[in-house]
C-alpha positions as CSV (number, residue, x, y, z in Angstrom):
1,M,-13.2,-54.9,-4.3
2,Q,-16.5,-55.6,-6.1
3,D,-19.5,-53.3,-6.1
4,T,-22.6,-54.4,-4.1
5,A,-25.9,-53.5,-5.5
6,W,-28.1,-51.3,-3.3
7,S,-30.9,-53.7,-4.0
8,D,-28.9,-56.5,-2.3
9,G,-29.5,-55.0,1.1
10,R,-32.4,-54.8,3.6
11,W,-33.1,-51.9,5.8
12,T,-33.1,-52.3,9.6
13,T,-35.4,-49.3,9.8
14,A,-36.9,-47.7,6.7
15,P,-35.6,-44.2,6.1
16,A,-37.8,-41.2,5.4
17,A,-36.8,-41.3,1.7
18,V,-34.4,-43.2,-0.6
19,E,-33.3,-42.1,-4.1
20,E,-31.1,-44.3,-6.2
21,S,-29.3,-42.7,-9.2
22,A,-26.3,-43.3,-11.4
23,D,-24.0,-41.5,-8.8
24,G,-25.2,-43.5,-5.8
25,L,-27.9,-43.6,-3.1
26,R,-29.3,-40.6,-1.3
27,V,-30.9,-41.6,2.1
28,T,-33.0,-39.2,4.1
29,A,-33.0,-40.1,7.8
30,R,-36.1,-39.9,10.0
31,E,-35.9,-37.5,13.0
32,G,-34.9,-39.4,16.1
33,S,-33.2,-42.3,14.3
34,D,-30.2,-43.6,16.3
35,A,-28.4,-46.8,17.5
36,W,-27.4,-47.0,21.2
37,R,-27.7,-49.3,24.1
38,L,-27.8,-48.2,27.7
39,T,-24.4,-46.9,28.7
40,S,-24.5,-43.5,30.4
41,Y,-27.8,-42.4,28.8
42,G,-29.9,-45.4,30.1
43,F,-32.0,-45.8,26.8
44,V,-32.0,-48.2,24.0
45,H,-32.3,-46.8,20.4
46,D,-32.6,-49.4,17.6
47,T,-33.9,-47.2,14.8
48,E,-30.8,-46.6,12.7
49,H,-31.2,-46.7,8.9
50,A,-28.8,-49.5,8.0
51,L,-28.9,-51.2,4.6
52,L,-27.4,-54.6,5.3
53,A,-26.3,-57.7,3.4
54,P,-24.4,-60.8,4.6
55,F,-20.8,-60.2,5.8
56,P,-19.0,-63.5,5.9
57,S,-15.9,-64.2,7.9
58,E,-12.5,-63.5,6.1
59,S,-14.0,-60.7,4.0
60,A,-14.2,-56.9,4.0
61,V,-16.8,-54.3,3.3
62,E,-16.4,-50.6,2.4
63,V,-18.9,-47.8,2.2
64,T,-18.2,-44.3,0.7
65,F,-20.3,-41.2,1.3
66,L,-19.9,-37.5,0.9
67,L,-19.3,-35.8,4.2
68,D,-22.0,-33.2,4.7
69,L,-23.2,-33.2,8.3
70,H,-24.6,-30.0,10.0
71,E,-26.5,-30.7,13.2
72,Q,-25.7,-32.3,16.5
73,F,-25.3,-36.1,16.2
74,D,-25.9,-36.3,12.4
75,Q,-24.0,-39.5,11.5
76,A,-23.1,-41.7,8.5
77,G,-20.9,-44.6,7.8
78,L,-20.8,-48.4,8.1
79,F,-23.0,-50.6,10.3
80,V,-22.1,-54.2,11.2
81,R,-24.9,-56.2,13.0
82,Q,-24.9,-59.6,14.6
83,D,-28.2,-59.0,16.6
84,E,-29.9,-56.3,18.6
85,E,-27.3,-56.5,21.4
86,H,-24.2,-57.0,19.3
87,W,-23.3,-54.5,16.6
88,V,-20.8,-51.9,15.5
89,K,-21.4,-48.5,13.9
90,A,-18.3,-46.7,12.5
91,G,-18.1,-43.5,10.5
92,V,-18.3,-39.7,11.0
93,E,-20.6,-38.0,13.5
94,R,-21.3,-34.3,14.1
95,S,-20.6,-33.7,17.8
96,D,-20.3,-30.4,19.6
97,G,-19.9,-28.5,16.3
98,S,-17.2,-30.7,14.7
99,D,-17.1,-33.7,12.5
100,S,-15.5,-36.6,14.3
101,L,-14.4,-40.1,13.1
102,G,-15.4,-42.8,15.5
103,A,-17.0,-46.0,16.4
104,V,-19.6,-47.4,18.8
105,V,-19.0,-51.1,19.7
106,T,-22.0,-52.7,21.4
107,R,-21.8,-56.0,23.3
108,G,-24.9,-55.7,25.5
109,A,-24.1,-52.1,26.2
110,S,-22.6,-49.4,23.9
111,D,-19.3,-47.6,24.1
112,W,-18.2,-44.6,22.0
113,S,-14.9,-43.2,20.7
114,L,-14.3,-40.0,18.6
115,A,-11.5,-38.2,17.0
116,P,-12.0,-34.8,15.3
117,V,-11.7,-34.7,11.5
118,P,-12.9,-31.2,10.6
119,H,-10.7,-31.1,7.5
120,W,-12.7,-34.0,6.0
121,S,-15.9,-31.9,5.6
122,G,-17.2,-31.9,2.0
123,R,-14.9,-34.8,0.9
124,P,-15.7,-38.4,0.1
125,V,-15.1,-40.6,3.2
126,T,-14.7,-44.4,3.0
127,I,-15.2,-46.6,6.1
128,R,-13.8,-50.2,5.8
129,A,-14.5,-53.1,8.0
130,S,-12.5,-56.3,7.7
131,R,-13.3,-59.7,9.4
132,S,-10.3,-61.9,10.0
133,G,-10.0,-64.6,12.7
134,D,-11.7,-63.4,15.8
135,A,-11.5,-59.7,15.0
136,L,-13.3,-56.9,13.2
137,T,-10.9,-54.2,12.1
138,I,-12.2,-50.7,11.2
139,R,-10.3,-48.3,9.0
140,A,-11.3,-45.0,7.4
141,R,-9.9,-42.4,4.9
142,A,-10.9,-39.2,3.1
143,D,-10.6,-39.1,-0.7
144,D,-7.8,-41.6,-1.6
145,G,-5.7,-40.7,1.4
146,P,-4.0,-43.2,3.6
147,W,-6.1,-45.5,5.8
148,Q,-6.4,-44.6,9.4
149,M,-7.0,-47.2,12.1
150,V,-10.3,-46.6,13.9
151,R,-10.9,-49.7,16.0
152,V,-10.2,-53.4,16.5
153,A,-13.0,-55.2,18.2
154,P,-13.7,-58.9,19.0
155,L,-16.0,-60.8,16.6
156,A,-16.4,-64.5,16.6
157,P,-15.3,-66.2,13.3
158,D,-18.6,-68.2,13.2
159,A,-20.9,-65.3,14.0
160,S,-23.7,-64.7,11.4
161,V,-23.2,-61.0,10.6
162,S,-24.5,-58.5,8.1
163,A,-23.1,-55.1,7.1
164,G,-23.6,-52.0,4.9
165,P,-24.2,-48.2,4.8
166,Y,-26.1,-46.5,7.6
167,C,-27.1,-43.0,8.7
168,C,-29.0,-41.5,11.7
169,A,-30.4,-38.1,12.6
170,P,-31.1,-38.2,16.4
171,T,-31.9,-34.5,16.8
172,R,-33.6,-33.4,13.6
173,A,-35.4,-34.1,10.3
174,G,-34.0,-33.5,6.9
175,L,-30.5,-35.1,7.0
176,T,-29.8,-36.6,3.6
177,V,-26.6,-38.6,3.1
178,H,-25.2,-39.3,-0.4
179,F,-23.6,-42.8,-0.5
180,T,-21.4,-43.2,-3.6
181,S,-20.3,-46.8,-3.2
182,W,-20.8,-50.1,-1.3
183,R,-18.1,-52.7,-2.0
184,T,-17.0,-56.1,-0.7
185,G,-13.8,-58.1,-1.1
186,A,-11.1,-60.1,0.7
187,A,-10.2,-59.5,4.3
188,D,-7.2,-57.3,5.0
189,A,-3.9,-59.2,5.1
190,S,-2.6,-57.4,8.2
191,L,-3.5,-55.0,11.0
192,H,-1.0,-52.3,9.9
C-alpha cells in the first residue's frame, strides 16, 4: 500500500475545519452533515465531508482513524462515490449509545447495516474497500487485528468512482475525527 497525500483529494462538502499535521488530518464536521437517500426517512442528505480521489478498478483504498465518537449518529470511515445516487459509506457510527461497524450502500435509495463493536473505542480503525471485477468488497479491523468482512456490493468495472476518508455529525457540532492514514494499492486477491 502507498500513502495518498491529503492534498490529492477534493471535498464533497467542506468541513467546519481541517488541520493537517505530521500525525494525520483532523477534520471537524459541520452540524447536520450526513449522507442518506430516501429509505424509511424520506429525505435526501448529501452533505457528508468526504475527501475523495480517483479509485480505479482493480485497486484498493484504506483509511485509518482513531475511534472517538460520542453523540448519536457521529460517524467516520471510508466513502466511495460514483454520483449523487450511487455511493457507499463504510465505517463506524455511534448509534443508540454504542459504536457499530457498518455500511450504507446507495443505489437510488440507501440501505443500512450495523454490528456493534464497543471494544473498538479509542483504537485505530482501518476501513478497506477493494474493487475487483463487478464487486466492491469492504473490510475493517481495529489496530492490526484480523480483517472482518463488512459488505460485498455490486460496482460496475467501468464505473468512474472516487474514494477517501469521510465523517459526518448529523445531530451536533464539534465532532473532530483524527485520520491517521489514507493508502491505495492493489485489489484484494480473494474474498476470504
